[in-house]
C-alpha positions, 0 to 999 in steps of 0.5 A: 196500971196500964194493962195490956188491954188498955195498950191495945185500946190506945194504938187502936185509938191513934190508928183511927186518928193518924195515918202512919207509914212504917217506911218513913216513920212519918206521920203522913199529911193531906197532901201525901193522903191526896196523892195516894187517893188520886192513885186510887181513883179515876181523874178527868179534866175539863176537856173531858167533863164536858164530853161525858155531859153530852153522853146519853147518860150523863153523870150526877154531879156532887160538889163537895164544897159547903154553901158559903164556899159556893157562894163566895166563889161565885157559884158552882158548875152549871150542868143538869142534875148536879147537887151540893153534898158537903164532904162532911156529909157525903156518906150520909146524904148520897145515897138519899140522892143516887140510888143506882150504884152503877150510875155515874157519878162525878165529885168536884171541889174548888181545887182538888184536895176534898174531891179525891177523898170524897171519889175514893169513899164513894167508892169503897160504898160501892158506886161503881162509875165514879169520877173525879174532876181534878180541875175543879171548879176554878179551873172551870170558872176560869174558863168562862164555862157556865155557872149556876149560883149567885148571878147577882152577888150585890143584890139580894136577888138570885137573878137581876131581871132580864127582859122577856117581851117588851114591857115585861121583865122577870128575875128568875129565882133559884130552882131548889130550896130557898135558904139563907144563901139565896135569900128566899129568891126561889121563885120567879118575880116578874114585873110589867112596865106601863106608862101609867104604872107598874105591876110586879107578880108576886110580893117576894118572900121577905122586905128587903127582897122586895126592896131589891126588886123594886130598885131594879125597877127603878132602875129600868123606869119612874113609873110608880108600882099600882099592884102587886099580884100574889100568885098564890099564899105562900111565904115566897108570894106573899111576905115580902107586901108590906114593903109594896104597900108602904110604896103605895102599891095595892096588894092583890090575891085570890080570896082563897089565897088569902084565906092561906095567908090569914090562917098560915101566915105567922105560922110561915114567917115564924119557920123562917126566923131560924134559916134567914136571920138578917135578911128577914129584917123588916119583914112582917106579915100583911094581908092582901088589899084587894081580893077576887074570886074568878079575876081580877082585870086591869088596864094600864097605859093600854096593857091589858092585864088579867089575873084568873083563876082557871081552877084547882092546881098546885094550892089554894088560890093559884092564879094565873096572869094573862097578857093577851095582846103579848100572848104571854101567861105569868102562869105561878104555880101552875105550871113548872119547868126545870124543877120537880112539882111539889104535891102538898096535902090539900093538892088537888092532882085530878083537878090540876090535870082538868084545869089543864085544857083552861091554861092551854086554852088561853093560847099563850106563845110564851110562858114564864112559870112559877120556876124555871127560865121562861118557856112555852106550853110543850114544855111545862105541860112536859113537866106539870101535867105529864108528870101528875098523869103518869104518876097518878096511873102508877099509884092508880095500877099499885091501888088496884093490885092491892098495893100500899104505901111503900109501893108507891114510894117505889114508883120510877121516877127516873125519867125526871131525875135531872129536874132540880129538887127531884131527890127532895121531892119525888118520893114525897111525891109518891106518898101524897099522891096514893094517899090522896087517891086511896079515898078517890 
C-alpha cells in the first residue's frame, strides 16, 4: 500500500535529485543552473584577477578541476597560495585550508562551468569574500600568462634542467607533495658538469625519473656520471640509486643517511606502490657505495666539490654540497624556499638553528635549496631558520604558561600561509615542535 508518508518521502527524493522550475514545468539542466548561480555570485575577468593578485591582501585561489585535468590541460595559474581542491571535495577540504571566513577567495575551473557552483557553495558555507574567475584557466593560458604545472610534459621530470651558473644545472621540482602526476619529482635534482665527469646531487624518487634526468644530462655532455650524492635518506633522494649504479656511477651518502636507507628503505618504497603504480617500474632499493661522516671531497676537471655534514638539521644524514670556486651551495633539505619545511618526529629544531651558523659561514652567493628555485641566503634564512626560531619562541611561551598541545595547534602561522604545503604542514609542525620541547 502506498501511504501518505511514502508519497511524501518520494516527493522529497525527487526534490533532492532534480531541480524543477514550477513556472516552466521543466527540469533545469546544467546550463540553466549555472546561469542562476552566476546571477548570485561576484564574477571577475582576467584583468580584474591580475589587479587583485597585486593587492596588499591577495586572495587564496582554488582550482576546482581534477588533478588529471590539470595535467592534461597544461598546469594551473601561477599565483601564490593556490590550491587544487576538486569540486566534489570542496565542502570538506576548503575549511582545512581557509580558516578565516572573511579572507578573499577566488575559485576557477577551465571554462566557467563548475566554478560558479563552487563559489555559491562557499558563500553558503559562510565565506564572505568569494569571487568567481569567470574567464577560467583556458583563457588565462591563451593569453600567455604564467603557468604552474608540468613544464616538461614529454619527460618524467616536472621541469627540465635550468642552468644556474656555468657548469651547474638543476631540474627544479614541484614545491607541493610528490604524487603520480609529478612522478615524485618534488625536490631539486642538480648536477655539475666537468671535463672529467658529472656529479649528480640526488638520485631521484624512482628508476624512470633518474633515467629521465640522465637523458637530459646526455643532451648537454658526453661525460659520464661519476658520482651521485644523496642529500639524505628520504625516498625522493635515494630510490633512483640503482639506475645510476647500473650506469657505473658511485652513490655517496652520509653514514646516517645510509642507516636510514637500511632501516626504512623498504618501507618507503612499499609505501609508494599504490600512489606511483607504473612510474615505479624498475625501481628497487639500493644502498650507497660510499659513506662518510664529516665530508666527502672530490675534484673533477678542476672543480672542487665538497659534500659536508654541518650538524643536525631536518633529518638524519642531511648534507650540503659546496662548490667553493663558484660560491654556490646545493643545500638539500638544510634550507627551504617557496614551501613550508616539514618537522618530523626525529627533527632537531634547536640543533638546526645552531647548525645555521655553519651554513652561513660557507659564504655562498647562490643557494640551490632542497625545494624551490635557486635563491640566496636571505630567502632561505627567512623560510628556514627564522621560521624555526618563531615557532620555538611561540611554543616556549605556551609551555612556560602551562599550555598544552591544543594551544600549540592554535599558534598563528598565517604570515607563512602563502608558502606551498602550508596547509599540509603548519598544524603538524606545531604539534611536533611542542612534543620536542616538552622534554628539553
